[in-house]
C-alpha positions in Angstrom: 14.1 -6.1 3.0 12.9 -2.6 3.5 12.3 -0.8 0.5 11.8 3.1 0.9 8.9 3.5 -1.2 9.1 7.7 -0.1 12.8 7.6 -1.5 11.3 6.2 -4.9 13.6 3.1 -5.2 16.5 4.4 -2.2 16.6 1.7 0.0 17.9 2.4 3.5 19.0 -1.4 4.1 20.9 -2.5 0.8 22.7 -5.1 2.5 19.5 -7.7 2.7 19.1 -7.5 -1.6 21.8 -10.0 -2.2 20.3 -12.6 0.2 17.5 -13.5 -1.5 19.8 -14.7 -4.7 22.5 -17.2 -2.7 20.1 -20.6 -4.6 22.8 -21.9 -6.8 20.7 -23.3 -9.2 18.8 -20.4 -10.4 21.6 -18.7 -11.0 23.0 -21.1 -13.7 20.0 -21.0 -15.4 20.1 -17.1 -15.5 23.4 -17.9 -18.0 21.6 -19.6 -21.1 18.6 -16.8 -20.8 20.9 -13.8 -20.8 24.2 -14.2 -22.7 25.4 -10.7 -21.3 23.9 -10.5 -17.2 26.4 -7.6 -16.8 26.8 -4.9 -19.8 23.4 -4.4 -20.1 22.5 -2.4 -17.4 22.7 1.0 -19.2 20.2 0.9 -22.1 17.6 3.2 -20.3 19.5 6.0 -22.0 17.3 5.3 -24.9 14.1 7.0 -23.1 12.3 7.9 -25.6 12.0 4.5 -27.4 10.0 3.2 -24.2 6.5 1.6 -25.8 8.6 1.0 -29.2 9.9 -2.1 -30.2 13.8 -2.3 -28.9 15.6 -5.3 -29.2 18.0 -4.0 -26.6 15.8 -2.8 -24.2 13.9 -5.9 -25.0 16.5 -8.3 -24.1 17.1 -6.0 -20.8 13.8 -6.8 -20.2 14.4 -10.3 -20.3 17.0 -10.4 -18.1 15.0 -8.4 -15.8 12.6 -11.2 -15.6 14.8 -14.0 -14.8 16.2 -11.9 -12.1 13.3 -11.5 -10.5 12.3 -15.2 -11.7 15.2 -16.2 -9.3 14.8 -14.2 -6.7 10.9 -15.3 -6.2 12.5 -19.1 -6.5 14.7 -18.7 -3.8 12.1 -16.5 -1.3 9.6 -19.7 -2.0 12.5 -22.1 -1.2 13.7 -20.1 1.8 9.9 -20.0 2.9 9.3 -24.2 2.6 12.4 -25.0 4.2 12.2 -24.3 7.9 9.4 -27.0 8.4 11.5 -29.8 10.2 10.3 -29.1 13.4 6.6 -30.6 13.6 7.5 -32.1 17.3 4.3 -31.1 19.3 3.9 -35.4 19.6 5.8 -35.5 22.7 3.1 -34.5 24.9 1.7 -38.6 24.8 3.7 -39.6 27.5 1.3 -39.0 29.8 -0.5 -42.2 29.3 2.8 -44.0 30.7 2.8 -42.2 33.7 -0.8 -43.2 34.1 0.4 -47.0 34.2 3.7 -46.6 36.1 2.2 -43.8 38.7 1.3 -45.9 42.4 3.4 -48.7 41.4 3.5 -49.6 45.0 0.4 -48.9 46.0 -2.7 -50.5 45.6 -2.7 -51.1 42.1 -6.3 -52.6 41.9 -8.3 -48.6 41.9 -7.1 -47.8 38.7 -9.1 -51.1 38.0 -12.1 -50.8 40.0 -13.1 -47.3 38.2 -15.3 -49.2 35.6 -17.0 -51.5 38.0 -17.5 -47.8 40.3 -18.9 -46.3 36.9 -21.3 -49.4 37.0 -21.9 -49.4 39.9 -23.4 -45.6 39.7 -25.3 -46.8 37.0 -28.3 -47.8 38.7 -28.3 -45.6 41.8 -30.1 -42.9 40.0 -32.9 -41.1 42.1 -36.3 -42.6 42.2 -38.2 -39.8 41.3 -36.3 -38.5 38.4 -37.3 -38.8 34.2 -35.4 -41.2 32.2 -33.9 -37.9 30.2 -33.4 -36.5 34.2 -31.5 -40.3 35.0 -29.6 -40.3 32.0 -28.0 -36.3 32.3 -27.4 -37.3 36.4 -25.4 -40.2 35.1 -23.4 -38.4 32.6 -22.4 -36.1 35.4 -21.4 -38.3 37.8 -19.3 -40.1 34.9 -17.7 -37.1 33.8 -16.6 -35.9 37.6 -15.6 -39.3 38.5 -13.1 -39.1 35.2 -12.0 -35.9 36.0 -10.9 -36.9 39.5 -9.1 -39.9 38.6 -7.0 -38.4 35.8 -5.9 -35.6 38.7 -5.3 -38.3 40.9 -3.5 -40.8 38.6 -1.2 -37.7 36.3 -0.7 -34.4 37.3 0.8 -33.6 33.9 -2.6 -34.0 32.5 -4.0 -30.9 33.9 -1.3 -28.5 32.3 -1.4 -30.0 29.4 -5.2 -29.3 28.9 -4.4 -25.5 30.1 -1.5 -25.4 27.2 -4.4 -26.0 24.4 -5.8 -22.7 25.0 -2.8 -21.0 25.1 -1.7 -22.2 21.9 -5.0 -21.1 20.2 -4.6 -17.7 21.4 -0.9 -17.6 20.1 -2.2 -18.8 17.5 -5.0 -16.2 16.8 -3.5 -12.7 16.1 -1.4 -14.4 13.3 -4.2 -14.4 10.9 -4.5 -10.3 10.4 -1.7 -9.4 9.0 -1.9 -11.9 6.4 -4.2 -9.9 4.9 -1.1 -8.5 1.9 -0.4 -11.0 -0.7 3.2 -10.0 -1.8 2.4 -9.3 -5.6 3.5 -12.6 -7.4 5.9 -12.9 -10.8 3.5 -12.9 -13.6 4.1 -14.0 -17.5 6.6 -12.1 -19.6 3.7 -10.0 -21.2 3.6 -6.9 -22.6 2.5 -5.6 -19.0 6.1 -6.7 -17.5 8.1 -5.4 -20.7 6.2 -2.1 -20.6 7.2 -1.4 -16.7 10.5 -2.7 -17.4 11.5 -0.3 -20.2 9.8 2.9 -18.2 12.4 1.7 -15.3 15.0 1.1 -17.2 14.6 4.4 -19.2 15.6 6.1 -15.9 18.6 4.6 -15.3 17.8 2.2 -13.1 19.8 -0.7 -13.0 18.8 -4.9 -12.9 20.4 -5.0 -9.3 18.0 -2.6 -8.4 14.8 -3.4 -9.3 12.0 -4.6 -7.6 8.5 -6.9 -8.2 6.8 -4.3 -6.3 8.2 -1.8 -8.6 6.9 -4.0 -11.1 3.8 -4.8 -10.1 2.8 -1.1 -9.6 3.8 0.3 -13.1 1.7 -2.4 -14.6 -1.7 -1.3 -12.4 -0.9 2.0 -12.7 -0.8 1.4 -16.9 -4.0 -0.6 -16.5 -5.6 2.0 -14.3 -5.1 4.6 -17.0 -6.7 3.1 -19.3 -9.7 4.8 -20.0 -7.9 8.1 -19.8 -5.7 6.7 -22.5 -8.3 5.5 -24.3 -10.2 8.6 -24.8 -6.6 10.2 -25.8 -4.2 8.0 -27.1 -6.2 6.4 -29.7 -7.4 10.0 -31.1 -3.9 10.8 -30.8 -2.0 8.6 -33.6 -5.1 9.1 -35.6 -4.4 13.0 -35.3 -1.2 12.7 -35.8 -1.2 9.7 -39.1 2.2 9.9 -40.6 2.5 13.2 -41.8 4.5 16.0 -40.3 2.6 18.0 -37.9 0.4 21.2 -38.8 -1.4 23.5 -37.8 -4.7 22.0 -38.6 -3.0 18.8 -36.4 -2.4 21.2 -33.6 -6.1 22.5 -34.0 -7.3 18.8 -33.1 -4.1 18.4 -30.5 -5.5 21.1 -28.2 -9.2 19.7 -28.5 -8.0 16.2 -27.5 -6.0 17.7 -23.9 -8.9 20.1 -23.4 -11.3 17.1 -23.5 -8.6 14.8 -21.0 -8.6 17.8 -18.6 -5.3 19.1 -19.5 -6.2 22.8 -18.2 -6.4 25.5 -20.6 -3.6 27.0 -19.3 -1.3 23.8 -19.8 -2.8 23.2 -22.9 -1.7 26.6 -24.5 1.5 25.9 -22.8 2.2 22.7 -24.9 1.0 23.9 -28.0 3.1 27.2 -28.0 5.9 25.1 -27.4 5.5 22.9 -30.3 4.7 25.6 -33.0 8.2 27.0 -32.1 9.4 24.0 -32.6 7.5 23.3 -35.8 8.8 27.0 -36.9 12.6 25.6 -36.8 12.1 22.4 -38.3 9.9 19.9 -39.4 8.2 17.5 -37.0 7.5 14.0 -37.7 4.9 12.0 -35.6 7.4 10.3 -33.6 9.2 13.3 -32.9 5.7 15.1 -31.6 4.9 12.5 -29.4 8.3 13.0 -28.0 8.0 16.1 -27.7 4.9 16.1 -26.1 5.3 14.0 -23.2 8.5 15.8 -22.3 6.8 19.2 -22.3 3.9 17.6 -20.3 6.1 16.2 -17.9 8.1 19.5 -17.8 4.5 21.2 -16.3 3.9 18.3 -13.8 8.1 19.0 -12.7 7.7 22.6 -12.5 5.7 22.9 -8.9 7.7 20.1 -7.8 11.2 21.9 -8.4 9.9 25.2 -7.2 8.8 23.2 -3.4 12.3 22.3 -2.9 12.0 18.8 -2.4 11.7 16.3 -5.5 9.8 13.6 -3.0 8.2 13.8 -0.2 8.7 11.8 2.8 9.4 11.5 6.1 12.7 13.8 7.7 14.2 10.5 10.1 15.0 11.8 13.5 12.3 14.4 13.4 8.2 14.4 13.9 6.5 14.8 10.8 2.8 15.6 11.1 0.3 15.1 7.7 -3.0 16.5 7.8 -5.3 14.8 5.0 -7.2 17.2 4.0 -10.6 17.8 1.0 -14.2 17.5 0.9 -16.5 14.5 1.0 -16.3 11.5 -0.9 -13.1 12.1 -2.4 -11.0 8.8 -0.3 -9.0 10.9 2.1 -9.8 8.4 5.0 -8.4 5.6 2.4 -6.0 7.3 1.3 -4.8 8.0 5.0 -5.1 4.1 5.8 -2.7 3.4 2.8 -0.1 6.0 3.4 -0.1 4.4 7.1 0.8 1.5 5.4 3.5 2.3 2.6 5.3 4.5 6.1 5.2 0.7 8.2 6.1 -0.6 4.9 9.3 1.7 4.1 10.4 1.5 7.7 9.3 4.7 9.3 7.1 4.8 12.7 3.5 6.0 12.2 0.4 7.7 14.2 -3.2 8.4 13.3 -5.2 10.9 14.7 -9.1 10.1 14.0 -9.8 13.7 14.1 -12.5 13.4 11.2 -15.5 13.3 14.5 -18.3 13.9 12.4 -18.7 11.9 9.6 -20.4 8.8 11.4 -18.1 5.4 11.6 -15.5 7.3 10.2 -13.4 7.0 13.6 -14.4 3.1 13.1 -13.0 2.9 9.3 -9.9 4.7 10.6 -9.0 1.9 13.0 -10.0 -0.8 10.5 -7.2 0.8 8.5 -4.9 1.1 11.4 -5.3 -2.7 12.3 -4.5 -3.4 9.1 -1.2 -1.9 9.2 -0.5 -2.3 12.8 -0.5 1.6 13.3 -1.9 3.0 16.5 -5.2 5.4 16.3 -5.9 8.6 18.8 -9.3 8.7 18.7 -12.1 10.3 21.1 -14.7 7.9 21.5 -17.1 10.7 22.5 -19.8 12.1 20.1 -18.4 15.2 18.2 -15.4 15.5 19.8 -13.5 19.0 19.3 -10.9 17.6 16.6 -8.3 19.6 17.6 -8.5 18.4 20.9 -7.7 14.7 19.1 -4.7 16.1 17.5 -3.5 17.3 20.8 -3.7 14.4 22.6 -1.8 12.6 19.1 1.2 14.8 19.5 1.9 14.3 22.9 1.1 10.7 22.2 4.0 10.8 19.3 6.3 12.8 20.6 6.6 10.7 24.0 7.4 7.7 21.6 9.4 9.6 19.4 7.1 8.9 16.1 8.2 9.5 13.1 5.2 10.4 10.9 1.6 12.0 12.6 -1.7 11.3 10.0 -4.3 13.7 10.6 -7.4 13.1 8.9 -9.9 16.0 8.6 -13.6 16.0 8.6 -14.6 16.7 4.5 -15.7 20.0 3.9 -17.3 22.3 1.1 -14.6 24.5 -0.4 -17.3 27.4 0.2 -17.9 26.9 3.6 -15.6 29.4 5.3 -16.5 28.3 9.1 -15.5 24.8 8.4 -12.5 25.9 6.9 -11.7 28.8 9.9 -11.4 25.0 11.9 -9.5 23.8 9.6 -7.0 26.3 10.4 -7.8 26.3 14.4 -6.1 22.4 13.7 -3.4 24.0 11.7 -2.4 26.5 14.4 -2.7 23.5 17.2 -0.3 21.6 15.2 2.2 24.8 15.4 1.5 25.6 18.8 2.1 22.1 20.1 5.0 21.0 18.0 7.0 24.1 16.7 9.7 22.2 15.3 7.8 19.3 13.1 7.6 19.2 9.8 4.3 20.0 8.8 2.5 19.3 5.4 -0.8 20.2 4.3 -2.2 17.1 1.9 -5.3 17.8 -0.6 -6.6 14.4 -1.5 -8.3 14.9 -4.9 -10.6 12.6 -6.9 -9.6 12.3 -10.2 -13.0 11.7 -11.8 -14.1 15.1 -10.6 -11.7 16.7 -13.6 -12.2 20.6 -13.3 -14.3 20.7 -10.5 -11.2 19.1 -8.5 -9.2 21.8 -9.8 -11.5 24.6 -8.4 -11.5 23.0 -4.9 -7.5 23.1 -5.4 -7.6 26.7 -5.5 -10.2 27.2 -2.8 -7.9 24.8 -0.8 -4.7 26.3 -1.3 -5.5 29.9 -0.3 -7.3 28.5 3.1 -4.9 25.3 4.3 -1.8 26.1 3.1 -1.3 23.4 1.3 1.7 21.7 0.1 1.0 19.4 -1.8 -2.0 17.0 -3.5 -2.7 13.1 -3.6 -4.7 12.2 -6.6 -7.1 9.4 -6.3 -9.2 7.1 -8.2 -7.4 7.7 -11.7 -8.6 3.9 -12.6 -12.0 4.5 -12.6 -11.6 8.3 -14.3 -11.3 9.5 -18.0 -10.5 12.9 -17.0 -6.4 11.2 -15.5 -4.7 14.5 -17.2 -6.5 17.1 -14.2 -3.0 16.1 -12.8 -1.7 18.5 -15.6 -4.0 21.7 -14.3 -3.7 21.3 -10.8 0.0 21.5 -11.5 0.3 24.1 -13.8 -3.1 26.5 -12.4 -3.1 26.0 -8.9 0.9 25.2 -9.5 0.6 22.3 -6.5 3.1 19.7 -6.9 1.4 16.2 -6.8 3.1 14.0 -4.2 1.1 10.6 -4.6 -1.7 8.9 -6.7 -3.7 6.2 -6.3 -4.8 3.4 -9.1 -6.6 1.3 -7.1 -8.8 -0.1 -4.0 -6.1 -2.3 -2.7 -4.0 -1.6 0.2 -0.6 -1.0 -1.9 -2.5 1.0 -4.9 -1.2 4.1 -3.6 2.5 5.3 -4.7 4.4 8.5 -4.9 4.0 11.0 -7.8 6.9 10.6 -10.3 5.7 12.8 -13.4 7.6 9.9 -15.8 5.9 7.1 -15.0 3.1 9.2 -14.9 3.7 10.3 -18.4 4.6 7.0 -20.2 1.6 5.6 -18.6 -0.7 8.3 -19.9 0.5 8.5 -23.3 1.6 4.4 -23.5 0.3 2.4 -26.9 
């Protein structure tokens, strides 16, 4: 099954999905586990109830778990079934051929060799030491055995040659098995929360996958540091009484500490004050309204860009430039994007245009090997990055590649000469492939907080940014910087990373992000 992660759940080949379920036994177990399997796909409408104890959503999560469990069991059975072909044993027939070969001719000759070997033992050259004599005898025996095997059974030679061929064929198979597929764990709080988030977005039972559940669980755990310093204090601040001006002052402090930014904080508080003037706002309603405001801030630049999802356009050449300062994870992000593209059914090529950092090209090549993606590079030291991009685009146009990912050198936003070089790379792309769809993505380290916002503002002016990739959310307590980037820099967040694994990068979804940020 090809799942298009760029399209956020829109699988281009939906027919393969039912093929995972044709196991009759798990289907029988599904009926007692959930009395009404089909009527429950629409509890999603309870968007504000995510994270709350909702029996209807819990039943939906149970059905989703049973369905994914049945799919996983069916996949395991299918994987273990095709084992009835261990038939490499028909090779022992060479031994009977040794006996039958040359039946009419001197059959005494096959019997004589042992006598010959006995005769050869007493004939070592006289002037050699005992060790040299033993070595000479072994060499003679091996030579005789080799000659006899070739005379008596001519099929023995090709059989010996087949062994290294099999070894060579089996060697590359070990490389793609580096990425273990996610496994269904226990029916715990992580699973139920992930299922509720998918249900709240209107997803049906048939359209959820284990990878989505696994990713949402990792996103929730990755946001733990930000959540610990924000949600706990937020709940303590709100208490059980309706919102008051004092509570809003404390909320302002919390938002600023989470690096949400001044502009975004003012916008959220202004909306809350307006709502308080219209009606009494209790804590539960206040949190629901806060989620709506934060999601609206994140969605505003995405809506203004005209593309709700950033995905390569099929039938066209897509060139994505990865830019940013040193150490934010550009090369790692590029490798994860390449893997995401291959697993989503796109053809991909990497241009190793970071020719200044030591071992940068080798690092890109490792990521390319892990995903099976071709890497275009220049082995000479301090090669011209624009020349590498030139070669990569030429190769992509010749092969009809969907996506070219360009790894650029890290540069400080204050270095105007390096920023000018980045503009040169962009001009090469525009000149060589004017029909290409070009995206310039800034990679930001979430742990840098407001400094990341300054980078975004500077790069936006010099590099014509079209989006942001936010990385290292799992190691940061400043995940709120995403709101500052959206509101103050006006840049849409396109991808987020919450881990170091090759699968720990996903397209950005504002609803999932806010729910993970404010999860109880």
